[in-house]
DOMAR-602539 format. One record per residue (C-alpha): residue number from 0; residue in one letter; chain; x, y, z. Coordinates in Angstrom, 3 decimals. Each point is the difference from the previous one (the first is absolute). Example, Ala and Ser with C-alpha at 12.3 -4.5 7.8 and 13.67 -1.06 7.14 Angstrom:
<pts>
> 0;A;A;12.300;-4.500;7.800
> 1;S;A;1.370;3.440;-0.660
</pts>
This chain:
<pts>
> 0;M;A;121.318;131.567;80.047
> 1;K;A;3.251;-1.692;1.197
> 2;I;A;2.191;2.311;2.313
> 3;Q;A;3.512;0.978;-0.347
> 4;S;A;2.485;-2.271;2.156
> 5;T;A;1.438;2.190;2.374
> 6;A;A;3.378;-0.775;1.693
> 7;A;A;-1.881;-1.402;3.174
> 8;G;A;-2.210;-2.260;-1.775
> 9;L;A;2.970;-1.359;-2.227
> 10;A;A;1.784;-0.920;3.416
> 11;A;A;-3.232;-1.599;1.242
> 12;L;A;-0.719;-1.851;-2.904
> 13;M;A;3.499;-1.353;-0.193
> 14;A;A;-0.358;-0.854;4.196
> 15;L;A;-2.927;-1.499;-0.502
> 16;A;A;0.831;-2.333;-3.337
> 17;G;A;2.578;-1.569;1.825
> 18;S;A;-2.024;-0.712;3.347
> 19;G;A;-1.637;-3.180;-1.278
> 20;V;A;-3.079;-0.842;2.554
> 21;A;A;-0.524;3.279;1.911
> 22;Q;A;-1.363;-0.264;3.790
> 23;A;A;-1.239;3.212;1.051
> 24;Q;A;2.423;2.098;-1.776
> 25;D;A;0.265;3.629;0.057
> 26;L;A;-3.241;1.254;-1.471
> 27;A;A;1.197;3.428;-1.036
> 28;A;A;2.639;-1.589;-2.425
> 29;L;A;-2.253;-2.329;-1.264
> 30;E;A;-2.322;3.110;-0.768
> 31;E;A;2.620;1.984;-1.511
> 32;A;A;0.731;-3.048;-2.454
> 33;A;A;-3.876;-0.504;-0.543
> 34;K;A;-0.165;3.691;-1.368
> 35;A;A;2.975;-0.145;-2.040
> 36;E;A;-1.435;-2.750;-2.001
> 37;G;A;-3.459;1.899;-0.248
> 38;M;A;-2.471;-2.633;-0.686
> 39;L;A;-1.514;-3.087;1.171
> 40;S;A;-1.937;-2.703;-2.043
> 41;T;A;-2.496;-2.051;1.569
> 42;I;A;-2.505;-2.653;-1.785
> 43;A;A;-3.339;-1.738;0.609
> 44;L;A;-1.157;2.820;2.627
> 45;P;A;-3.490;0.913;-0.913
> 46;H;A;-1.315;2.883;2.273
> 47;D;A;-3.005;-1.758;1.276
> 48;W;A;2.238;-3.022;1.237
> 49;C;A;0.773;0.247;3.955
> 50;G;A;0.300;3.868;0.032
> 51;Y;A;2.641;0.033;-2.423
> 52;G;A;-1.175;3.143;-1.858
> 53;A;A;0.686;2.234;3.501
> 54;V;A;2.792;-2.467;0.708
> 55;I;A;1.681;1.457;-3.363
> 56;E;A;-1.172;3.664;0.608
> 57;G;A;1.514;-0.465;3.695
> 58;F;A;3.308;-0.724;-1.291
> 59;K;A;0.137;2.474;-2.719
> 60;K;A;-1.133;2.869;2.545
> 61;K;A;3.034;-0.981;2.233
> 62;Y;A;2.444;-0.283;-2.664
> 63;P;A;-0.990;2.134;-2.978
> 64;E;A;3.484;-0.112;-1.419
> 65;I;A;-0.849;-3.298;-1.230
> 66;Q;A;-2.295;-0.806;-3.118
> 67;V;A;-2.462;-3.255;0.660
> 68;N;A;-0.077;-1.653;-3.499
> 69;E;A;-3.146;-2.357;0.584
> 70;L;A;0.135;-3.041;-2.345
> 71;N;A;-2.942;-1.987;-1.047
> 72;P;A;-2.425;0.392;2.757
> 73;D;A;-1.920;-3.155;-0.755
> 74;A;A;2.877;-2.488;-0.611
> 75;G;A;0.315;-3.335;2.018
> 76;S;A;2.728;-1.468;1.926
> 77;A;A;1.132;-2.146;-2.522
> 78;D;A;0.176;3.055;-2.444
> 79;E;A;1.882;1.878;2.228
> 80;L;A;3.112;-2.764;0.149
> 81;E;A;-0.250;0.109;-3.807
> 82;A;A;0.445;3.808;0.167
> 83;I;A;3.245;-0.249;1.665
> 84;R;A;1.077;-2.858;-2.374
> 85;A;A;-0.783;2.051;-3.205
> 86;N;A;1.518;2.903;1.613
> 87;K;A;3.400;-1.372;1.498
> 88;D;A;2.257;2.189;-2.541
> 89;N;A;-2.396;2.993;-0.084
> 90;K;A;0.750;2.856;2.137
> 91;G;A;-3.256;1.744;-1.269
> 92;P;A;-3.327;0.902;1.388
> 93;Q;A;-1.523;-3.314;-0.874
> 94;A;A;2.265;-1.964;2.397
> 95;P;A;-1.629;-0.172;3.388
> 96;D;A;2.032;0.731;3.058
> 97;V;A;-2.290;-1.475;2.579
> 98;I;A;-2.406;-2.986;-0.225
> 99;D;A;-3.320;-1.084;2.297
> 100;V;A;-0.614;-3.471;-0.657
> 101;G;A;-1.944;-3.027;1.447
> 102;L;A;1.979;-2.398;2.532
> 103;S;A;1.105;-2.466;-2.154
> 104;F;A;1.556;2.305;-2.427
> 105;G;A;2.247;1.531;2.434
> 106;P;A;2.086;-3.191;0.456
> 107;Q;A;-0.225;-0.737;-3.747
> 108;A;A;1.337;3.686;-0.739
> 109;K;A;2.752;-0.651;2.335
> 110;T;A;0.742;-3.745;-1.671
> 111;E;A;0.435;1.606;-3.293
> 112;G;A;2.108;2.923;1.261
> 113;L;A;-2.304;2.672;-0.776
> 114;T;A;0.006;1.643;3.382
> 115;Q;A;2.790;1.498;2.012
> 116;P;A;-0.063;0.010;4.077
> 117;Y;A;-1.069;2.866;1.985
> 118;K;A;-0.740;0.162;3.740
> 119;V;A;-2.106;3.142;1.017
> 120;A;A;0.532;1.789;3.035
> 121;T;A;-2.997;-1.579;1.716
> 122;W;A;1.286;-3.668;-1.208
> 123;D;A;-0.489;-1.535;3.551
> 124;T;A;-3.670;0.787;0.201
> 125;I;A;-0.925;-1.902;-2.958
> 126;P;A;-0.938;-3.792;1.125
> 127;D;A;3.242;-2.538;-1.151
> 128;D;A;-2.987;-2.111;-1.756
> 129;A;A;-0.737;2.800;-2.425
> 130;K;A;3.258;0.962;-1.148
> 131;D;A;3.217;-1.323;-1.685
> 132;A;A;2.798;-0.168;2.685
> 133;D;A;2.229;1.606;-2.656
> 134;G;A;-2.114;3.246;-0.857
> 135;H;A;-0.956;-1.458;-3.672
> 136;W;A;-3.691;0.311;0.895
> 137;Y;A;-2.089;0.808;2.897
> 138;G;A;-4.140;0.361;0.798
> 139;D;A;-1.343;3.298;-0.518
> 140;Y;A;-3.747;-0.634;1.045
> 141;Y;A;-2.205;-3.019;0.487
> 142;G;A;-3.761;-0.678;0.400
> 143;V;A;-1.856;-2.552;1.937
> 144;M;A;-2.723;-2.366;-0.379
> 145;A;A;-3.085;1.510;1.622
> 146;F;A;-3.889;-0.295;-0.163
> 147;G;A;-2.223;2.714;-1.356
> 148;V;A;-3.374;0.005;1.222
> 149;N;A;-3.269;1.956;-0.421
> 150;T;A;-1.027;0.944;2.990
> 151;D;A;-3.640;0.395;-1.429
> 152;L;A;-0.399;-3.639;-0.138
> 153;I;A;2.380;-1.314;2.387
> 154;E;A;-0.341;1.371;3.611
> 155;E;A;3.395;-1.513;1.230
> 156;G;A;2.482;-1.062;-2.753
> 157;P;A;2.514;-3.036;0.522
> 158;Q;A;2.813;0.306;2.470
> 159;T;A;1.705;-3.011;-0.889
> 160;W;A;0.085;-2.219;-3.162
> 161;K;A;-1.262;-3.062;1.626
> 162;D;A;-3.221;2.650;0.600
> 163;L;A;-0.809;-0.190;-3.451
> 164;S;A;-1.922;-3.406;0.450
> 165;K;A;-2.618;1.575;2.700
> 166;P;A;-3.460;-0.415;-1.218
> 167;E;A;-0.554;4.122;0.322
> 168;F;A;2.221;0.322;-2.904
> 169;A;A;-2.213;-2.237;-2.498
> 170;N;A;0.721;0.710;-3.543
> 171;A;A;2.028;2.781;0.888
> 172;F;A;3.466;-0.561;-0.867
> 173;A;A;2.454;0.320;-3.104
> 174;L;A;3.713;-0.235;-1.160
> 175;A;A;0.912;3.120;-2.009
> 176;G;A;1.006;-2.112;-2.979
> 177;D;A;0.160;-3.634;-1.002
> 178;P;A;2.271;-2.108;2.096
> 179;R;A;1.224;-2.136;-2.786
> 180;A;A;1.345;3.007;-1.770
> 181;S;A;0.230;3.236;2.112
> 182;A;A;2.680;0.820;2.205
> 183;Q;A;-2.035;2.035;2.239
> 184;A;A;-2.338;-3.040;0.369
> 185;I;A;2.693;-2.324;0.858
> 186;I;A;1.876;1.726;2.532
> 187;S;A;-3.835;0.449;1.539
> 188;V;A;0.042;-3.887;0.215
> 189;M;A;3.333;-0.082;1.143
> 190;A;A;-0.989;2.351;3.038
> 191;A;A;-2.805;-2.026;0.596
> 192;G;A;1.961;-3.161;0.330
> 193;I;A;2.526;2.054;2.465
> 194;A;A;-3.095;0.463;2.116
> 195;N;A;-1.121;-3.688;-0.371
> 196;G;A;3.619;-1.328;1.367
> 197;G;A;2.305;-0.276;-3.273
> 198;E;A;3.100;1.494;-0.064
> 199;P;A;0.779;2.155;-3.313
> 200;G;A;0.600;-1.812;-2.965
> 201;E;A;-1.520;-3.650;-1.145
> 202;A;A;-2.193;-0.054;3.581
> 203;S;A;-1.380;3.325;-0.558
> 204;G;A;-1.562;-0.697;-3.309
> 205;Q;A;-1.364;-3.552;1.373
> 206;K;A;-1.379;1.416;3.170
> 207;G;A;-1.494;2.933;-1.596
> 208;M;A;-1.521;-2.075;-2.174
> 209;E;A;-1.569;-2.062;2.456
> 210;L;A;-1.346;3.405;2.054
> 211;M;A;-1.496;1.254;-3.339
> 212;A;A;-1.698;-3.289;-0.635
> 213;E;A;-1.470;-0.013;3.326
> 214;V;A;-1.226;3.853;-0.561
> 215;N;A;-1.255;-1.485;-3.355
> 216;K;A;-1.969;-2.802;1.605
> 217;A;A;-1.545;2.163;2.548
> 218;G;A;-1.583;2.254;-2.934
> 219;N;A;2.087;3.094;0.620
> 220;F;A;2.313;-0.040;-2.939
> 221;V;A;-1.074;1.974;-2.963
> 222;P;A;1.963;-1.305;-3.146
> 223;V;A;0.098;3.315;-1.856
> 224;I;A;2.761;2.415;-0.100
> 225;G;A;-0.092;2.800;2.781
> 226;K;A;0.338;3.509;-0.536
> 227;S;A;-1.155;3.338;0.887
> 228;A;A;-3.345;-0.262;-1.799
> 229;T;A;-0.577;-3.244;1.296
> 230;I;A;0.511;0.987;3.858
> 231;A;A;-2.214;2.989;-0.992
> 232;Q;A;-3.144;-1.557;-1.795
> 233;G;A;0.138;-2.779;2.907
> 234;A;A;0.829;-2.970;-2.065
> 235;T;A;3.130;-0.627;1.985
> 236;P;A;-0.335;2.149;3.365
> 237;I;A;3.408;-1.562;0.958
> 238;V;A;2.842;0.068;-2.404
> 239;T;A;3.872;-1.085;0.923
> 240;A;A;2.658;2.131;-2.069
> 241;W;A;2.752;2.181;0.834
> 242;D;A;-0.488;2.618;2.707
> 243;Y;A;0.803;2.943;-2.514
> 244;N;A;-2.235;-1.363;-2.596
> 245;L;A;-2.744;0.007;2.621
> 246;L;A;0.706;3.329;1.862
> 247;S;A;-0.057;1.749;-3.512
> 248;W;A;-3.178;-1.785;-0.765
> 249;R;A;-1.215;0.997;3.205
> 250;D;A;0.689;3.580;-0.733
> 251;G;A;-1.479;-0.273;-3.569
> 252;L;A;-3.502;-1.092;1.545
> 253;N;A;-0.056;3.500;2.266
> 254;G;A;-1.951;-1.915;2.357
> 255;N;A;-2.881;-1.113;-2.159
> 256;P;A;0.386;-3.034;1.131
> 257;P;A;2.413;0.352;2.819
> 258;V;A;2.778;-2.524;-0.122
> 259;E;A;2.233;-1.123;2.613
> 260;V;A;3.509;-1.398;-0.510
> 261;I;A;0.819;-2.865;2.483
> 262;I;A;3.610;-1.372;0.131
> 263;P;A;-0.770;-3.543;1.292
> 264;S;A;1.968;-0.812;3.011
> 265;D;A;1.071;-3.746;-0.721
> 266;G;A;1.773;0.149;-3.060
> 267;V;A;1.629;3.378;-1.363
> 268;V;A;1.660;-0.550;-3.069
> 269;A;A;2.040;2.785;-1.841
> 270;G;A;0.599;0.566;-3.609
> 271;V;A;3.285;2.336;-0.468
> 272;Y;A;1.068;2.050;-2.523
> 273;V;A;3.893;0.830;-0.432
> 274;Q;A;2.390;2.770;-1.127
> 275;A;A;3.340;-0.264;-1.770
> 276;I;A;2.448;2.200;-1.769
> 277;S;A;0.978;-1.105;-3.504
> 278;A;A;3.718;-1.257;-0.411
> 279;Y;A;0.084;2.248;-3.061
> 280;A;A;-1.638;2.953;1.239
> 281;P;A;0.880;3.319;-1.846
> 282;H;A;-0.659;1.983;3.335
> 283;P;A;1.066;-2.390;2.543
> 284;N;A;0.261;2.724;2.756
> 285;A;A;-3.183;1.240;-0.661
> 286;A;A;-1.517;-3.388;0.183
> 287;K;A;1.698;-0.278;3.502
> 288;L;A;-1.265;3.251;1.067
> 289;W;A;-3.614;-1.265;-1.215
> 290;M;A;0.491;-2.926;2.201
> 291;E;A;0.831;2.195;3.086
> 292;Y;A;-3.233;1.928;-0.576
> 293;L;A;-2.144;-3.107;-0.295
> 294;Y;A;1.292;-1.622;2.985
> 295;S;A;-0.151;3.252;2.104
> 296;D;A;-2.790;0.637;2.331
> 297;E;A;-1.545;2.456;-2.555
> 298;G;A;-0.044;-2.471;-3.081
> 299;Q;A;-1.070;-2.741;2.317
> 300;L;A;-2.876;1.875;0.808
> 301;G;A;-0.741;0.956;-3.164
> 302;W;A;-0.544;-3.537;-1.123
> 303;L;A;-2.168;-0.453;2.886
> 304;K;A;-2.638;2.874;-1.159
> 305;G;A;0.005;-2.097;-2.760
> 306;Y;A;-1.518;-3.077;2.034
> 307;C;A;3.484;-1.684;-0.454
> 308;H;A;1.625;-0.805;3.107
> 309;P;A;3.502;0.826;-0.216
> 310;I;A;2.676;-2.616;0.694
> 311;R;A;0.833;2.005;3.323
> 312;F;A;-3.524;0.126;1.294
> 313;N;A;0.456;-1.700;3.399
> 314;D;A;3.208;2.188;0.555
> 315;L;A;-1.940;3.324;-0.639
> 316;V;A;-2.838;-0.885;2.148
> 317;K;A;2.151;-0.964;2.685
> 318;N;A;1.797;3.494;-0.115
> 319;G;A;-3.268;1.832;-0.340
> 320;K;A;0.923;1.161;-3.250
> 321;V;A;-3.423;-0.606;-1.698
> 322;P;A;-2.662;2.718;0.091
> 323;Q;A;-2.958;-0.849;1.977
> 324;E;A;-2.366;0.719;-2.831
> 325;M;A;1.744;-2.508;-2.214
> 326;L;A;-0.054;-2.666;2.685
> 327;D;A;-4.087;0.494;0.477
> 328;A;A;-0.397;-0.798;-3.996
> 329;L;A;1.864;-3.183;0.376
> 330;P;A;-1.118;-3.069;1.988
> 331;P;A;1.908;-0.361;3.533
> 332;A;A;3.664;0.364;-0.435
> 333;E;A;0.520;-2.758;2.094
> 334;A;A;-1.791;-2.501;-2.426
> 335;Y;A;3.050;0.391;-2.030
> 336;E;A;2.557;-1.318;2.645
> 337;K;A;-0.747;-3.381;-0.795
> 338;A;A;0.635;0.393;-4.048
> 339;I;A;2.050;-3.224;-1.381
> 340;F;A;1.869;0.755;-3.180
> 341;P;A;-0.053;-3.354;-1.517
> 342;S;A;3.195;-0.697;-2.148
> 343;L;A;-0.083;-0.850;-3.855
> 344;E;A;0.288;-3.414;0.608
> 345;Q;A;-2.611;-0.309;2.392
> 346;Q;A;-2.564;2.166;-2.449
> 347;E;A;0.818;-2.226;-2.790
> 348;A;A;-0.594;-3.109;2.079
> 349;N;A;-3.351;1.446;1.188
> 350;K;A;-0.956;0.862;-3.527
> 351;K;A;0.840;-3.377;-1.513
> 352;V;A;-2.315;-1.854;2.642
> 353;V;A;-2.534;2.587;-0.332
> 354;T;A;-0.213;0.230;-4.165
> 355;E;A;0.096;-3.902;-0.203
> 356;G;A;-2.433;-1.307;2.995
> 357;W;A;-2.729;2.888;0.343
> 358;D;A;-2.481;-1.637;-2.381
> 359;S;A;0.371;-3.247;1.553
> 360;V;A;0.210;1.255;3.779
> 361;V;A;-2.249;3.013;-0.143
> 362;G;A;-2.086;-0.796;-3.211
> 363;A;A;-1.208;3.476;-0.444
> 364;A;A;0.743;2.316;-3.435
> 365;V;A;0.460;3.323;0.582
> 366;K;A;-1.035;2.041;-2.820
> 367;E;A;-0.688;3.884;-0.985
</pts>
């Protein structure tokens, strides 16, 4: 239920309304303003994705005066932007205050005027290549391309992308999708291409396909879509996929068989999601407080518990903020220090080369 605005809350609301882009503003005033609004409307946050269930509960426990109204947990990024467009003049509960979208949708939303700028207190610890300079959107969490290895069948897994062509990995390696259509597989080829000497973009696509062609020629490439079941069955003892998928698969298998998740040392490519506040948010201060929570140490660690690396991961590790048991459940922290966040332009250039050239360069039709 929306609480009655107190005099302090109203004063805080007025002060914050005129503040424009806020940087490390007075948290107490923001809390008062958010409590006066009494509600936060989120969208597209399934509880089993990146630990969001626990993250939302953490926010509710910290701010019990603010009702969290969860809209359409299974919506996609495009649906989130459409929800803002459709509710521009609607201040009711169907209008989202905040969005969590794929990287390409952040700049698109800004260009359309669907977002408002806000810089959280921890702004300076968010990498520059993962945020909008004006504060309209910023990375929240990411995954990196990794290898999931069935260690019952593969005694020592590949440490680099180039290792995949070694004879000990005969008939063992698969992508987690069709590289002519799957974003996860296309980014895998990009990572392989960077390891093979290509700059992110057209060059990484070409070099990545050349390396995959070597792996295929060596008899190591399995042209089926790799997943948890194929790893467990031994059909694809090595699969490359986002690390958070592999870590979840590992846990789901409960050691039967044991699965090791390895971050390759020669091509670490990250895929990032981004947060933004709707330009038409009915509860703009609750939205800002939500952002402050998400980008606090507590919020960031909530995502890490769900195996999604928070955007401030390197900063948290450097300052000893990540509990040891959490680090023990992940690949070594130093492996993530090399992570590259390719731009949208680089991703699109890579995608074009891979989708158009896979059949002629690699010649392995990946199927279910």
